[in-house]
VOBA-1610 file (N, C-alpha, C; in pm, whole numbers, padded with zeros to 5 digits, always signed):
BEGIN
Met-00338+01183+00810Met-00277+01136+00687Met-00220+00997+00708Ala-00250+00909+00614Ala-00198+00773+00618Ala-00095+00754+00507Lys-00002+00661+00531Lys+00092+00620+00427Lys+00034+00496+00361Ile+00011+00505+00230Ile-00055+00397+00157Ile+00035+00349+00043Leu+00046+00217+00032Leu+00120+00155-00078Leu+00020+00097-00176Val+00027+00142-00301Val-00061+00094-00408Val+00021+00003-00499Ile-00028-00120-00520Ile+00039-00217-00606Ile-00056-00254-00719Asp-00019-00217-00842Asp-00102-00249-00959Asp-00014-00242-01083Asp-00032-00334-01176Asp+00050-00336-01295Asp+00005-00235-01401Asp-00111-00177-01385Asp-00163-00081-01482Asp-00124+00061-01440Pro-00039+00129-01519Pro+00006+00263-01479Pro-00110+00363-01466Phe-00212+00349-01548Phe-00327+00439-01538Phe-00398+00423-01404Ile-00420+00299-01362Ile-00486+00272-01232Ile-00400+00327-01119Arg-00269+00302-01126Arg-00179+00353-01021Arg-00191+00504-01010Asp-00188+00573-01124Asp-00194+00720-01124Asp-00328+00771-01070Val-00439+00708-01111Val-00570+00751-01063Val-00581+00731-00912Leu-00535+00616-00862Leu-00540+00592-00718Leu-00453+00691-00643Lys-00334+00717-00694Lys-00244+00813-00629Lys-00308+00951-00622Gln-00359+01000-00734Gln-00421+01132-00737Gln-00542+01139-00644Thr-00626+01037-00648Thr-00747+01035-00564Thr-00711+01034-00417Leu-00616+00952-00378Leu-00579+00940-00236Leu-00502+01062-00188Glu-00420+01121-00273Glu-00348+01242-00233Glu-00443+01360-00216Arg-00553+01363-00292Arg-00651+01471-00277Arg-00717+01469-00139Val-00719+01352-00076Val-00776+01345+00060Val-00664+01330+00163Ala-00546+01385+00128Ala-00433+01405+00220Ala-00358+01279+00262His-00354+01176+00179His-00273+01059+00210His-00142+01065+00132Ala-00038+01005+00187Ala+00089+00990+00117Ala+00087+00855+00048Val+00120+00853-00081Val+00105+00732-00161Val+00237+00693-00227Ser+00272+00565-00214Ser+00384+00506-00287Ser+00327+00407-00386Leu+00397+00388-00498Leu+00347+00304-00606Leu+00443+00191-00638Ala+00385+00073-00670Ala+00463-00041-00717Ala+00389-00106-00833Glu+00464-00155-00931Glu+00404-00211-01052Glu+00374-00360-01042Asp+00421-00425-00938Asp+00391-00566-00917Asp+00418-00604-00772Gly+00380-00725-00736Gly+00395-00769-00598Gly+00538-00774-00551Glu+00628-00810-00640Glu+00770-00817-00603Glu+00820-00680-00558Arg+00793-00579-00638Arg+00834-00442-00604Arg+00757-00392-00481Gly+00629-00428-00474Gly+00548-00387-00360Gly+00602-00441-00228Leu+00640-00568-00226Leu+00696-00627-00105Leu+00826-00558-00067His+00908-00527-00167His+01033-00457-00141His+01007-00320-00076Leu+00914-00243-00133Leu+00882-00112-00076Leu+00823-00126+00064Tyr+00734-00224+00082Tyr+00672-00244+00212Tyr+00777-00274+00319Asn+00873-00356+00285Asn+00977-00393+00381Asn+01074-00279+00411Glu+01082-00180+00321Glu+01169-00064+00341Glu+01104+00047+00422Gly+00971+00051+00423Gly+00903+00163+00487Gly+00795+00116+00582Glu+00726+00212+00638Glu+00614+00182+00727Glu+00488+00234+00660Tyr+00394+00143+00636Tyr+00270+00179+00567Tyr+00151+00147+00656Asp+00051+00234+00649Asp-00073+00213+00723Asp-00169+00124+00647Leu-00152+00115+00514Leu-00245+00042+00430Leu-00178+00002+00300Val-00212-00119+00253Val-00168-00166+00121Val-00294-00189+00038Ile-00294-00134-00083Ile-00403-00159-00179Ile-00338-00233-00295Thr-00384-00356-00321Thr-00320-00436-00425Thr-00418-00498-00523Asp-00377-00497-00648Asp-00448-00570-00751Asp-00418-00718-00730Leu-00501-00806-00784Leu-00478-00948-00766Leu-00413-01015-00887Ile-00442-00967-01006Ile-00387-01028-01126Ile-00276-00937-01181Met-00150-00982-01163Met-00034-00904-01207Met+00075-00999-01253Pro+00166-00951-01338Pro+00282-01034-01374Pro+00384-01039-01261Arg+00479-01126-01274Arg+00592-01146-01181Arg+00548-01200-01046Lys+00474-01126-00968Lys+00422-01175-00839Lys+00282-01121-00825Glu+00185-01211-00836Glu+00044-01168-00834Glu-00001-01135-00691Gly-00121-01079-00683Gly-00170-01025-00557Gly-00196-01124-00447Ile-00247-01243-00480Ile-00274-01343-00376Ile-00144-01382-00306Glu-00040-01406-00385Glu+00090-01440-00328Glu+00146-01323-00246Thr+00128-01202-00296Thr+00175-01083-00226Thr+00103-01068-00092Ile-00028-01086-00092Ile-00106-01077+00032Ile-00060-01182+00132Ala-00042-01304+00086Ala+00003-01413+00175Ala+00137-01379+00239Glu+00231-01326+00160Glu+00362-01290+00214Glu+00353-01173+00311Leu+00271-01073+00278Leu+00253-00960+00370Leu+00196-01007+00504Lys+00094-01091+00499Lys+00030-01140+00622Lys+00124-01228+00703Lys+00214-01300+00634Lys+00310-01386+00705Lys+00410-01303+00784Thr+00460-01195+00722Thr+00561-01113+00788Thr+00501-01005+00877Ser+00381-00958+00845Ser+00315-00852+00920Ser+00166-00885+00935Pro+00131-00974+01028Pro-00008-01021+01037Pro-00112-00911+01056Ser-00073-00798+01111Ser-00171-00692+01136Ser-00182-00591+01022Val-00110-00614+00912Val-00115-00521+00798Val-00258-00508+00747Lys-00297-00385+00716Lys-00430-00360+00658Lys-00417-00364+00507Ile-00505-00443+00443Ile-00497-00462+00299Ile-00635-00450+00235Ile-00639-00378+00124Ile-00757-00375+00037Ile-00717-00443-00093Ala-00792-00545-00132Ala-00767-00616-00258Ala-00861-00562-00364Met-00812-00557-00488Met-00899-00514-00597Met-00874-00604-00717Ser-00982-00624-00794Ser-00971-00708-00913Ser-01078-00672-01014Gly-01041-00686-01138Gly-01137-00671-01248Gly-01169-00806-01309Gly-01118-00913-01246Gly-01137-01046-01301Gly-01033-01075-01406Tyr-01038-01195-01457Tyr-00949-01238-01564Tyr-01013-01359-01628Arg-00969-01476-01593Arg-01033-01597-01644Arg-01160-01629-01567Leu-01166-01581-01445Leu-01283-01598-01359Leu-01338-01459-01326Pro-01463-01452-01280Pro-01516-01323-01237Pro-01435-01266-01119Ala-01432-01134-01109Ala-01357-01067-01003Ala-01394-01119-00865Glu-01522-01147-00844Glu-01569-01194-00713Glu-01495-01319-00668Asn-01464-01409-00763Asn-01395-01533-00728Asn-01255-01505-00675Tyr-01183-01415-00741Tyr-01049-01379-00695Tyr-01056-01310-00558Leu-01154-01223-00541Leu-01166-01150-00415Leu-01204-01242-00300Lys-01279-01348-00327Lys-01312-01447-00222Lys-01184-01513-00171Ile-01093-01544-00262Ile-00965-01603-00221Ile-00889-01504-00133Ala-00885-01378-00174Ala-00817-01275-00095Ala-00881-01262+00043Asn-01013-01272+00050Asn-01081-01263+00179Asn-01038-01374+00274Thr-01014-01493+00221Thr-00970-01604+00307Thr-00832-01577+00366Leu-00755-01490+00304Leu-00622-01455+00354Leu-00627-01340+00455Gly-00745-01283+00477Gly-00759-01182+00581Gly-00750-01039+00536Val-00786-01009+00408Val-00786-00869+00368Val-00897-00794+00442Asn-00882-00664+00453Asn-00976-00581+00527Asn-01088-00524+00442Gly-01072-00533+00310Gly-01173-00482+00220Gly-01140-00520+00077Ser-01238-00500-00011Ser-01215-00534-00151Ser-01293-00441-00243Leu-01243-00428-00364Leu-01304-00344-00466Leu-01306-00420-00598Ile-01418-00413-00668Ile-01428-00471-00802Ile-01405-00359-00903Lys-01308-00378-00991Lys-01280-00281-01097Lys-01385-00296-01207Pro-01426-00189-01268Pro-01398-00049-01234Pro-01482-00005-01114Phe-01431+00089-01039Phe-01504+00142-00925Phe-01497+00294-00928Glu-01588+00355-00856Glu-01592+00501-00848Glu-01487+00549-00747Lys-01437+00669-00768Lys-01341+00727-00675Lys-01400+00736-00534Ser-01530+00765-00525Ser-01595+00774-00394Ser-01595+00639-00323Glu-01607+00529-00399Glu-01601+00395-00339Glu-01463+00370-00280Leu-01359+00411-00353Leu-01222+00396-00305Leu-01202+00472-00175Ile-01242+00598-00173Ile-01224+00681-00055Ile-01303+00623+00063Asp-01426+00578+00039Asp-01508+00521+00146Asp-01444+00398+00208Ile-01393+00307+00125Ile-01336+00184+00180Ile-01203+00212+00250Val-01125+00306+00197Val-00998+00343+00261Val-01028+00402+00400Glu-01125+00492+00409Glu-01160+00551+00539Glu-01211+00445+00636Lys-01291+00352+00585Lys-01344+00244+00671Lys-01230+00157+00724Val-01141+00115+00636Val-01032+00026+00678Val-00937+00098+00774Leu-00910+00224+00748Leu-00821+00302+00835Leu-00889+00346+00964Gly-01022+00336+00968Gly-01095+00376+01087Gly-01104+00526+01103Thr-01104+00598+00989Thr-01113+00745+00998Thr-01251+00794+00962
//
């Protein structure tokens, strides 16, 4: 079992990720934006962070940069559905910051589980 922090501004996405990951025996914490996500990350010990890239208050790229600055070995999966640019463009930026994997929204639950297992090495 891994401790996973999910950061996404969409409550539906947060709930689906939590339910999907808990079904495969992971413990999941939720944050609605990068600011809250960083706070939770600094309070606890997480094996993996899954973050959206386009969010209010503190977006995902900034969140990833701060996580990598304070915890260079943190494992991160970035996800995006795009916004003004295609999702791939945002995910390329995240890749330059050293994320361990990425997902384009919408994605299948099986894709989520596969990438989480790959990143965690399980």
